[in-house]
C-alpha positions in Angstrom: 0.0 0.0 0.0 2.9 2.3 0.7 3.9 2.4 -3.0 0.3 3.3 -4.0 0.4 6.1 -1.5 3.8 7.4 -2.8 2.5 7.6 -6.4 -0.4 9.7 -5.2 1.9 11.9 -3.1 4.2 12.5 -6.0 1.3 13.5 -8.3 -0.2 16.0 -5.8 3.2 17.5 -5.3 3.7 18.0 -9.0 0.1 19.4 -9.4 1.0 22.0 -6.7 4.2 22.9 -8.6 2.2 23.5 -11.8 0.0 26.1 -10.0 3.1 28.3 -9.7 5.1 27.4 -12.8 2.4 27.7 -15.6 0.4 30.9 -15.6 -1.8 30.0 -18.6 -4.9 28.3 -17.3 -5.5 26.2 -20.3 -1.9 24.9 -20.6 -1.8 24.3 -16.9 -5.0 22.3 -17.0 -3.7 20.2 -20.0 -0.5 19.4 -18.2 -2.5 18.5 -15.0 -4.5 16.0 -17.0 -1.3 14.4 -18.3 0.1 14.2 -14.7 -3.0 12.6 -13.3 -3.3 10.2 -16.2 0.3 9.1 -15.8 -0.3 8.5 -12.0 -3.3 6.4 -12.8 -1.4 4.4 -15.4 1.4 3.7 -12.8 -1.2 2.6 -10.2 -2.9 0.3 -12.7 0.4 -1.4 -13.5 1.3 -1.8 -9.8 -2.2 -3.1 -8.9 -2.0 -5.6 -11.8 1.5 -6.8 -10.8 1.4 -6.5 -7.0 -2.3 -6.8 -6.1 -3.2 -6.4 -2.4 -2.2 -8.2 0.8 -5.8 -8.3 2.1 -9.4 -7.4 1.3 -9.1 -4.5 3.7 -6.2 -3.1 1.6 -8.1 -3.5 -1.6 -11.2 -1.8 -0.1 -9.1 1.1 1.1 -7.5 1.5 -2.3 -10.8 1.6 -4.3 -12.7 3.5 -1.7 -10.1 6.1 -0.9 -6.8 6.2 -2.8 -7.9 5.7 -6.4 -11.0 7.9 -6.2 -9.0 10.7 -4.7 -6.7 10.7 -7.7 -9.3 9.9 -10.3 -11.5 12.8 -9.1 -8.8 15.2 -10.2 -8.8 13.7 -13.7 -12.6 14.3 -13.9 -12.1 17.8 -12.4 -9.4 18.9 -14.9 -11.4 17.5 -17.8 -14.4 19.7 -16.8 -12.1 22.7 -16.3 -10.5 22.2 -19.7 -13.9 22.0 -21.3 -14.8 25.4 -19.6 -11.4 26.9 -20.6 -11.9 25.9 -24.3 -15.4 27.4 -24.3 -14.4 30.6 -22.5 -13.0 32.6 -25.4 -15.9 31.9 -27.7 -18.9 32.4 -25.3 -20.3 35.5 -23.9 -20.2 35.8 -20.1 -24.0 35.0 -19.8 -23.7 32.0 -22.1 -20.6 30.8 -20.2 -22.6 31.0 -17.0 -25.4 28.9 -18.6 -22.8 26.4 -19.8 -21.2 26.1 -16.3 -24.7 25.6 -14.9 -25.1 22.6 -17.3 -21.9 21.1 -16.0 -23.2 21.4 -12.4 -26.4 19.7 -13.4 -24.5 16.7 -14.8 -23.1 16.0 -11.4 -26.5 16.7 -9.6 -28.2 14.1 -11.9 -25.5 11.6 -11.0 -26.1 12.3 -7.3 -29.9 12.0 -7.6 -29.6 8.7 -9.4 -27.3 7.3 -6.7 -28.7 8.9 -3.6 -28.8 5.8 -1.5 -25.1 5.0 -2.0 -24.1 8.6 -1.6 -25.8 8.7 1.8 -24.0 5.5 2.7 -20.6 7.0 1.6 -21.1 10.4 3.2 -22.2 8.8 6.5 -19.0 6.8 6.5 -20.8 3.4 6.6 -18.7 0.3 6.0 -21.1 -2.7 6.1 -21.4 -2.9 2.2 -17.8 -2.1 1.4 -17.0 -5.6 0.3 -19.8 -5.3 -2.3 -18.9 -1.8 -3.4 -15.1 -1.8 -3.3 -13.8 -5.3 -4.1 -13.2 -6.2 -7.7 -16.0 -8.5 -8.8 -17.4 -8.8 -12.4 -20.7 -10.2 -11.0 -21.6 -6.7 -9.7 -22.2 -5.1 -13.1 -26.0 -5.2 -12.5 -25.6 -2.7 -9.6 -23.6 -0.1 -11.6 -25.0 2.9 -13.4 -24.5 3.5 -17.1 -21.5 6.0 -16.7 -19.7 3.6 -14.3 -20.0 0.7 -16.8 -18.5 2.8 -19.6 -15.4 3.4 -17.4 -15.4 -0.1 -15.9 -12.0 -1.9 -16.0 -12.3 -5.3 -14.1 -8.6 -5.2 -13.2 -8.6 -1.6 -11.9 -12.2 -0.8 -11.0 -15.0 -1.8 -8.6 -18.7 -1.2 -9.0 -18.6 2.1 -7.1 -15.1 3.5 -7.2 -15.8 5.6 -10.2 -18.9 7.0 -8.5 -16.9 8.0 -5.4 -14.5 9.8 -7.7 -17.4 11.7 -9.2 -18.7 12.7 -5.8 -15.2 14.1 -4.9 -14.9 15.8 -8.3 -18.2 17.6 -7.9 -17.0 19.1 -4.6 -13.7 20.1 -6.2 -15.4 21.7 -9.2 -17.8 23.7 -7.0 -14.8 25.0 -5.0 -13.0 25.8 -8.3 -16.0 27.8 -9.7 -16.4 29.7 -6.4 -12.7 30.5 -6.1 -10.4 32.7 -8.1 -10.2 30.1 -10.9 -7.5 27.7 -9.6 -8.4 24.2 -8.5 -7.7 23.3 -4.9 -4.9 20.8 -4.8 -4.1 19.0 -1.5 -0.6 19.8 0.0 -0.3 16.2 0.7 -2.1 13.0 0.0 -4.9 12.7 2.7 -4.1 9.2 3.7 -1.4 7.9 5.9 1.1 5.3 4.6 1.0 3.6 8.0 -1.1 0.5 8.7 -1.9 -0.9 12.1 -0.8 -4.6 11.9 -1.8 -5.8 15.4 -5.3 -6.5 16.5 -7.9 -3.7 16.7 -8.4 -4.5 20.4 -4.7 -3.8 20.9 -5.0 -0.3 19.4 -8.2 0.3 21.5 -6.2 -0.6 24.6 -3.5 1.9 23.6 -6.1 4.7 22.9 -7.7 4.2 26.3 -4.4 4.2 28.0 -3.4 7.5 26.4 -6.8 9.0 27.3 -6.5 7.9 30.9 -3.0 9.2 31.2 -4.2 12.7 30.2 -1.0 13.4 28.1 -2.9 15.0 25.2 -4.5 18.5 25.7 -4.0 18.0 29.4 -6.7 15.3 29.4 -9.2 17.6 27.7 -10.0 15.3 24.8 -12.6 12.7 24.0 -12.2 9.0 23.2 -14.0 9.7 19.9 -11.5 12.3 18.9 -8.5 10.1 19.7 -10.1 7.2 17.8 -10.6 9.4 14.7 -7.0 10.5 14.8 -5.6 7.0 15.3 -8.0 5.6 12.7 -6.8 8.0 10.1 -3.1 7.6 11.1 -3.2 3.8 10.9 -5.8 3.3 8.2 -8.2 1.4 10.5 -11.9 1.7 11.1 -12.5 2.4 14.8 -16.2 3.2 14.8 -16.9 0.2 17.0 -14.3 1.4 19.6 -16.8 1.4 22.5 -18.0 -2.1 21.7 -14.4 -3.3 21.6 -13.6 -1.6 24.9 -16.6 -3.4 26.5 -15.2 -6.7 25.2 -11.8 -5.9 26.7 -13.4 -4.9 30.0 -15.2 -8.2 30.0 -12.0 -10.3 29.8 -11.6 -12.6 32.8 -7.8 -12.3 32.7 -5.3 -9.7 31.6 -7.5 -6.8 30.5 -4.3 -4.8 29.7 -2.7 -7.6 27.6 -1.3 -5.3 24.9 -0.1 -2.6 27.3 1.7 -5.3 29.4 3.3 -6.7 26.3 4.6 -3.2 25.4 6.0 -2.9 28.9 7.7 -6.2 28.8 9.1 -5.7 25.4 10.3 -2.3 26.3 12.1 -3.6 29.4 13.7 -6.4 27.5 14.9 -4.0 24.8 16.3 -1.6 27.4 18.1 -4.4 29.3 19.6 -5.6 26.0 20.7 -2.1 25.2 22.4 -1.5 28.5 24.1 -5.0 28.3 25.6 -4.0 25.0 26.8 -0.7 26.5 
């Protein structure tokens, strides 16, 4: 997953560089399209050759990483369309034309309202259906998604997520000074928690109880959101997991005790070497 993350990071860095190096909007947009297309090509090759270590990694890629990148291809394609029309249309006709572009996205949202509510509410219970590659899911796709469907590099709803993100980006672009908003960095951590979810929940509660963050003026929910984003893990069930930990008959602090023992062993080994 780290390689996929790095490809996205590099692309966003280069897009930011273009904002300062190419003053002409049309040329800058054309170059941006090439950069995003190149990143997607690299990702497709890597996904074909490397695949994913787990279903969770595959879901994360098609729900988060690829749509974030692909949304910029959709965005810059719309912007280029506007830039091409700009010199030949009057201001009023250009506004009408831009209004049509907004309607295209709104129709897409209306046609997929149930899924969009699922996505925006950060639900996960259908993720295996929406974000794992499966040729049997074609019946659930809309017409636009099928046109862009690549069974090796697409899932039934990854293109739709990209469109949702692209719509938000386009609105920001149209309401700004005319330059698209490009992230300073890829919004997803390259770090992955590789122990059990219960172990991470133990750690979060230990940190919360120790009051070492904001002098203790923080909520479990806030900590779980930060750790979830940092380690690419869903912690929406943190209270349920804590209840299960609290119900253990033996060793409720199993992970914390393991950290303590490992730390002592490593320190003893260090001092022995000294």
